[in-house]
MDAnalysis code that builds the backbone (N, CA, C; Angstrom):
import MDAnalysis as mda
import numpy as np

u = mda.Universe.empty(357, n_residues=119, atom_resindex=np.repeat(np.arange(119), 3), trajectory=True)
u.add_TopologyAttr("name", ["N", "CA", "C"] * 119)
u.add_TopologyAttr("resid", np.arange(1, 120))
u.add_TopologyAttr("resname", ["MET", "SER", "LYS", "GLN", "LYS", "ASP", "ASN", "PHE", "LEU", "ASP", "TYR", "ILE", "PRO", "LYS", "HIS", "ASN", "SER", "LEU", "PHE", "PRO", "TYR", "GLU", "LYS", "THR", "SER", "ASP", "GLY", "PHE", "ILE", "GLU", "ILE", "LYS", "MET", "GLN", "ASN", "LYS", "GLY", "LEU", "VAL", "LYS", "LYS", "LEU", "THR", "GLN", "VAL", "ILE", "MET", "LYS", "LYS", "PRO", "LYS", "PHE", "THR", "TYR", "VAL", "LYS", "LEU", "GLU", "ARG", "PHE", "GLY", "SER", "PHE", "VAL", "TRP", "GLU", "GLN", "ILE", "ASP", "GLY", "LYS", "ARG", "ASN", "VAL", "TYR", "ASP", "ILE", "GLY", "GLN", "LEU", "VAL", "LYS", "GLU", "HIS", "PHE", "GLY", "ASP", "ASP", "ALA", "GLU", "PRO", "VAL", "TYR", "GLU", "ARG", "LEU", "CYS", "GLN", "TYR", "ILE", "LYS", "SER", "LEU", "ARG", "THR", "ASN", "GLY", "PHE", "ILE", "VAL", "TYR", "GLN", "ASN", "LEU", "ILE", "LYS", "ASP", "LYS", "GLU"])
u.atoms.positions = np.array([
    [0.286, -18.287, 30.794],
    [0.298, -16.962, 30.227],
    [-0.317, -17.012, 28.826],
    [-1.232, -16.095, 28.547],
    [-1.859, -16.077, 27.225],
    [-1.013, -15.253, 26.253],
    [-1.063, -15.685, 25.028],
    [-0.309, -15.009, 23.987],
    [-1.145, -13.836, 23.474],
    [-0.575, -12.628, 23.453],
    [-1.305, -11.449, 22.999],
    [-1.235, -11.357, 21.475],
    [-2.400, -11.159, 20.851],
    [-2.458, -11.034, 19.401],
    [-2.079, -9.620, 18.992],
    [-1.451, -9.508, 17.828],
    [-1.155, -8.196, 17.270],
    [-2.450, -7.551, 16.803],
    [-2.546, -6.256, 16.989],
    [-3.687, -5.499, 16.493],
    [-3.278, -4.883, 15.163],
    [-4.000, -5.207, 14.096],
    [-3.647, -4.710, 12.762],
    [-3.618, -3.184, 12.713],
    [-4.438, -2.532, 13.518],
    [-4.468, -1.071, 13.521],
    [-3.167, -0.463, 14.039],
    [-2.350, -1.278, 14.718],
    [-1.049, -0.815, 15.212],
    [0.062, -0.981, 14.176],
    [-0.215, -1.673, 13.081],
    [0.796, -1.889, 12.043],
    [1.171, -0.557, 11.404],
    [2.434, -0.426, 11.077],
    [2.949, 0.789, 10.456],
    [3.402, 0.440, 9.044],
    [2.588, 0.810, 8.043],
    [2.974, 0.507, 6.662],
    [4.028, 1.476, 6.153],
    [4.853, 0.979, 5.263],
    [5.929, 1.768, 4.670],
    [6.028, 1.377, 3.204],
    [6.281, 2.346, 2.329],
    [6.426, 2.046, 0.904],
    [7.617, 1.117, 0.686],
    [7.453, 0.165, -0.208],
    [8.537, -0.735, -0.577],
    [9.399, -0.009, -1.607],
    [10.668, 0.172, -1.300],
    [11.571, 0.930, -2.179],
    [11.802, 0.262, -3.535],
    [11.376, -0.978, -3.692],
    [11.529, -1.663, -4.978],
    [10.522, -1.167, -6.016],
    [9.526, -0.412, -5.565],
    [8.485, 0.070, -6.462],
    [8.444, 1.601, -6.451],
    [9.137, 2.227, -7.399],
    [9.072, 3.691, -7.470],
    [7.651, 4.138, -7.851],
    [7.319, 5.339, -7.478],
    [5.985, 5.862, -7.781],
    [6.077, 7.361, -8.013],
    [5.029, 7.894, -8.611],
    [4.961, 9.343, -8.793],
    [3.500, 9.761, -8.803],
    [3.293, 11.041, -8.532],
    [1.959, 11.605, -8.589],
    [1.766, 12.138, -9.999],
    [0.699, 11.708, -10.644],
    [0.441, 12.115, -12.024],
    [-0.172, 13.513, -12.051],
    [-0.255, 14.082, -13.233],
    [-0.788, 15.443, -13.381],
    [-2.250, 15.543, -12.926],
    [-2.978, 14.412, -12.946],
    [-4.367, 14.443, -12.485],
    [-4.496, 14.151, -10.986],
    [-3.352, 14.072, -10.286],
    [-3.354, 13.948, -8.829],
    [-3.401, 12.537, -8.281],
    [-3.315, 11.536, -9.136],
    [-3.337, 10.153, -8.672],
    [-1.915, 9.590, -8.588],
    [-1.750, 8.590, -7.745],
    [-0.458, 7.926, -7.588],
    [-0.351, 6.809, -8.617],
    [0.818, 6.716, -9.243],
    [1.091, 5.664, -10.213],
    [2.356, 4.932, -9.767],
    [2.222, 3.622, -9.560],
    [3.328, 2.785, -9.088],
    [3.918, 2.050, -10.280],
    [5.237, 2.065, -10.358],
    [5.947, 1.437, -11.474],
    [6.426, 0.047, -11.051],
    [6.005, -0.974, -11.822],
    [6.387, -2.361, -11.549],
    [7.205, -2.889, -12.708],
    [8.380, -3.408, -12.404],
    [9.194, -4.020, -13.449],
    [8.719, -5.455, -13.654],
    [8.515, -5.820, -14.924],
    [8.102, -7.178, -15.257],
    [9.346, -8.056, -15.338],
    [9.579, -8.825, -14.267],
    [10.773, -9.659, -14.163],
    [10.423, -11.130, -14.317],
    [11.431, -11.907, -14.531],
    [11.259, -13.349, -14.621],
    [11.387, -13.831, -16.054],
    [11.681, -15.098, -16.192],
    [11.925, -15.701, -17.499],
    [10.710, -15.601, -18.418],
    [9.546, -15.973, -17.905],
    [8.331, -15.949, -18.725],
    [8.017, -14.527, -19.176],
    [8.123, -13.585, -18.260],
    [7.832, -12.191, -18.619],
    [8.865, -11.654, -19.601],
    [10.106, -12.067, -19.440],
    [11.164, -11.650, -20.362],
    [10.869, -12.167, -21.774],
    [10.446, -13.423, -21.857],
    [10.094, -14.003, -23.146],
    [8.920, -13.273, -23.800],
    [7.902, -12.938, -22.996],
    [6.758, -12.221, -23.568],
    [7.148, -10.812, -24.013],
    [8.142, -10.231, -23.348],
    [8.624, -8.915, -23.773],
    [9.271, -9.000, -25.147],
    [10.045, -10.057, -25.358],
    [10.763, -10.223, -26.616],
    [9.825, -10.703, -27.733],
    [9.079, -11.761, -27.449],
    [8.246, -12.380, -28.481],
    [6.990, -11.558, -28.780],
    [6.291, -11.131, -27.735],
    [5.005, -10.463, -27.927],
    [5.093, -8.942, -27.779],
    [6.311, -8.430, -27.667],
    [6.530, -6.984, -27.548],
    [5.786, -6.369, -26.353],
    [5.757, -7.109, -25.241],
    [5.136, -6.602, -24.017],
    [6.093, -5.621, -23.349],
    [5.572, -4.641, -22.615],
    [6.433, -3.632, -21.996],
    [7.270, -4.186, -20.847],
    [8.403, -3.549, -20.619],
    [9.293, -3.942, -19.525],
    [8.705, -3.533, -18.171],
    [7.891, -2.495, -18.185],
    [7.285, -2.000, -16.946],
    [5.768, -1.961, -17.061],
    [5.117, -2.164, -15.938],
    [3.677, -2.006, -15.827],
    [3.448, -0.869, -14.842],
    [2.466, -0.042, -15.135],
    [2.147, 1.085, -14.260],
    [0.782, 0.851, -13.633],
    [0.752, 0.869, -12.315],
    [-0.488, 0.662, -11.577],
    [-0.949, 2.020, -11.065],
    [-2.088, 2.472, -11.580],
    [-2.618, 3.771, -11.181],
    [-3.660, 3.567, -10.086],
    [-3.418, 4.175, -8.935],
    [-4.346, 4.071, -7.817],
    [-5.495, 5.057, -8.014],
    [-6.675, 4.696, -7.530],
    [-7.816, 5.591, -7.639],
    [-7.763, 6.628, -6.512],
    [-8.826, 7.405, -6.371],
    [-8.864, 8.535, -5.427],
    [-8.589, 8.105, -3.989],
    [-9.300, 7.106, -3.509],
    [-9.126, 6.620, -2.147],
    [-7.717, 6.056, -1.955],
    [-7.301, 5.222, -2.896],
    [-5.988, 4.585, -2.812],
    [-4.849, 5.579, -2.867],
    [-4.971, 6.590, -3.705],
    [-3.926, 7.617, -3.805],
    [-3.805, 8.398, -2.502],
    [-4.955, 8.710, -1.893],
    [-4.917, 9.421, -0.615],
    [-4.237, 8.567, 0.451],
    [-4.640, 7.302, 0.536],
    [-4.047, 6.391, 1.524],
    [-2.545, 6.277, 1.285],
    [-2.142, 6.110, 0.025],
    [-0.723, 5.967, -0.316],
    [0.078, 7.163, 0.189],
    [-0.483, 8.352, 0.028],
    [0.226, 9.559, 0.455],
    [0.333, 9.671, 1.973],
    [-0.530, 8.974, 2.697],
    [-0.478, 9.009, 4.163],
    [0.513, 7.990, 4.723],
    [0.890, 7.031, 3.906],
    [1.847, 6.007, 4.336],
    [3.236, 6.628, 4.326],
    [3.784, 6.790, 5.529],
    [5.080, 7.461, 5.645],
    [6.085, 6.696, 6.502],
    [5.725, 5.485, 6.927],
    [6.621, 4.708, 7.773],
    [6.574, 5.133, 9.228],
    [5.707, 6.101, 9.552],
    [5.558, 6.579, 10.933],
    [4.125, 6.402, 11.437],
    [3.163, 6.637, 10.558],
    [1.755, 6.517, 10.933],
    [1.332, 5.049, 10.922],
    [0.531, 4.687, 11.917],
    [-0.016, 3.332, 11.912],
    [-1.361, 3.329, 11.184],
    [-1.926, 2.159, 11.005],
    [-3.177, 2.015, 10.249],
    [-4.296, 2.819, 10.906],
    [-4.344, 2.833, 12.233],
    [-5.369, 3.606, 12.941],
    [-5.273, 5.085, 12.587],
    [-4.057, 5.647, 12.644],
    [-3.856, 7.073, 12.334],
    [-4.239, 7.392, 10.889],
    [-3.880, 6.502, 9.982],
    [-4.229, 6.697, 8.570],
    [-5.754, 6.682, 8.427],
    [-6.415, 5.800, 9.152],
    [-7.875, 5.736, 9.128],
    [-8.517, 7.031, 9.593],
    [-7.948, 7.640, 10.610],
    [-8.466, 8.923, 11.095],
    [-8.349, 9.997, 10.017],
    [-7.229, 10.002, 9.300],
    [-7.036, 10.971, 8.213],
    [-8.007, 10.707, 7.055],
    [-8.237, 9.427, 6.765],
    [-9.193, 9.062, 5.711],
    [-10.591, 9.551, 6.097],
    [-10.976, 9.318, 7.352],
    [-12.285, 9.756, 7.857],
    [-12.438, 11.274, 7.734],
    [-11.396, 11.971, 8.125],
    [-11.401, 13.437, 8.079],
    [-11.509, 13.941, 6.640],
    [-10.804, 13.301, 5.726],
    [-10.760, 13.749, 4.331],
    [-12.020, 13.365, 3.540],
    [-12.502, 12.130, 3.700],
    [-13.611, 11.627, 2.887],
    [-14.964, 11.647, 3.598],
    [-14.955, 11.798, 4.918],
    [-16.210, 11.817, 5.667],
    [-16.970, 10.509, 5.536],
    [-18.285, 10.615, 5.357],
    [-19.148, 9.432, 5.283],
    [-18.870, 8.568, 4.059],
    [-18.262, 9.147, 3.016],
    [-17.944, 8.371, 1.813],
    [-16.937, 7.258, 2.090],
    [-16.210, 7.370, 3.184],
    [-15.177, 6.380, 3.507],
    [-15.716, 5.222, 4.347],
    [-16.925, 5.331, 4.825],
    [-17.475, 4.299, 5.712],
    [-17.741, 2.999, 4.967],
    [-17.524, 1.864, 5.582],
    [-16.882, 1.630, 6.880],
    [-15.352, 1.784, 6.748],
    [-14.819, 2.791, 7.383],
    [-13.425, 3.200, 7.209],
    [-12.436, 2.081, 7.455],
    [-12.455, 1.511, 8.638],
    [-11.397, 0.572, 8.996],
    [-11.502, -0.752, 8.264],
    [-12.711, -1.191, 7.944],
    [-12.851, -2.422, 7.166],
    [-12.253, -2.222, 5.774],
    [-12.597, -1.114, 5.150],
    [-12.082, -0.819, 3.804],
    [-10.573, -0.601, 3.828],
    [-10.127, 0.206, 4.798],
    [-8.706, 0.545, 4.882],
    [-7.855, -0.689, 5.142],
    [-8.274, -1.524, 6.071],
    [-7.497, -2.733, 6.382],
    [-7.402, -3.639, 5.160],
    [-8.514, -3.818, 4.469],
    [-8.510, -4.653, 3.265],
    [-7.583, -4.050, 2.206],
    [-7.631, -2.733, 2.045],
    [-6.811, -2.064, 1.035],
    [-5.321, -2.191, 1.366],
    [-4.971, -1.961, 2.619],
    [-3.567, -2.049, 3.026],
    [-3.063, -3.483, 2.900],
    [-3.897, -4.451, 3.240],
    [-3.502, -5.858, 3.065],
    [-3.276, -6.168, 1.585],
    [-4.087, -5.585, 0.727],
    [-3.931, -5.787, -0.716],
    [-2.617, -5.171, -1.215],
    [-2.298, -3.978, -0.724],
    [-1.015, -3.350, -1.086],
    [0.145, -4.240, -0.645],
    [0.026, -4.827, 0.533],
    [1.082, -5.700, 1.068],
    [1.185, -6.988, 0.252],
    [0.051, -7.564, -0.109],
    [0.031, -8.790, -0.910],
    [0.743, -8.580, -2.241],
    [0.560, -7.404, -2.826],
    [1.202, -7.078, -4.104],
    [2.646, -6.615, -3.939],
    [3.104, -6.498, -2.695],
    [4.490, -6.143, -2.434],
    [4.780, -4.655, -2.476],
    [3.740, -3.821, -2.624],
    [3.953, -2.378, -2.735],
    [4.333, -1.724, -1.408],
    [3.945, -2.371, -0.301],
    [4.318, -1.861, 1.017],
    [4.861, -3.003, 1.868],
    [5.531, -2.620, 2.938],
    [5.978, -3.554, 3.967],
    [5.496, -2.992, 5.295],
    [5.476, -3.829, 6.321],
    [5.071, -3.359, 7.647],
    [6.311, -3.071, 8.467],
    [6.314, -1.918, 9.068],
    [7.424, -1.516, 9.921],
    [6.881, -1.384, 11.338],
    [6.623, -2.524, 11.971],
    [6.033, -2.492, 13.311],
    [7.074, -2.125, 14.349],
    [6.588, -1.495, 15.382],
    [7.475, -1.180, 16.497],
    [7.824, -2.473, 17.211],
    [9.051, -2.597, 17.605],
    [9.479, -3.789, 18.347],
    [9.143, -3.549, 19.811],
    [8.343, -4.442, 20.347],
    [7.919, -4.307, 21.737],
    [8.684, -5.301, 22.588],
    [9.082, -4.845, 23.741],
    [9.745, -5.757, 24.682],
    [8.714, -6.724, 25.237],
    [8.991, -7.992, 25.123],
    [8.094, -8.998, 25.666],
    [8.684, -9.479, 26.983],
    [7.876, -9.333, 27.986],
    [8.358, -9.726, 29.323],
    [7.823, -11.066, 29.714],
])
């Protein structure tokens, strides 16, 4: 029996609750990251670095972020991106997959895949 590979387009991204976010007055998403850890704590005290870092997503990223609802999969989000940005989004799925993987690498999202019965 061959092992079936997961299709990334079936992944369902969900916002990580550890990173609060808000939509700014200019319509972009801004994610709040707490600077944790001993080294960061020391730099906060010694070098007067901020306790929080704010990551502002650009136009494409803010749109994608707003489509992530824990229900839509990557394919569905790609369709919405295509509809909203048209040809400016091409190549849609290559860009979208890379972007979503980057969000996951930074811990801003998690994958909420459907559990499939394996027979």
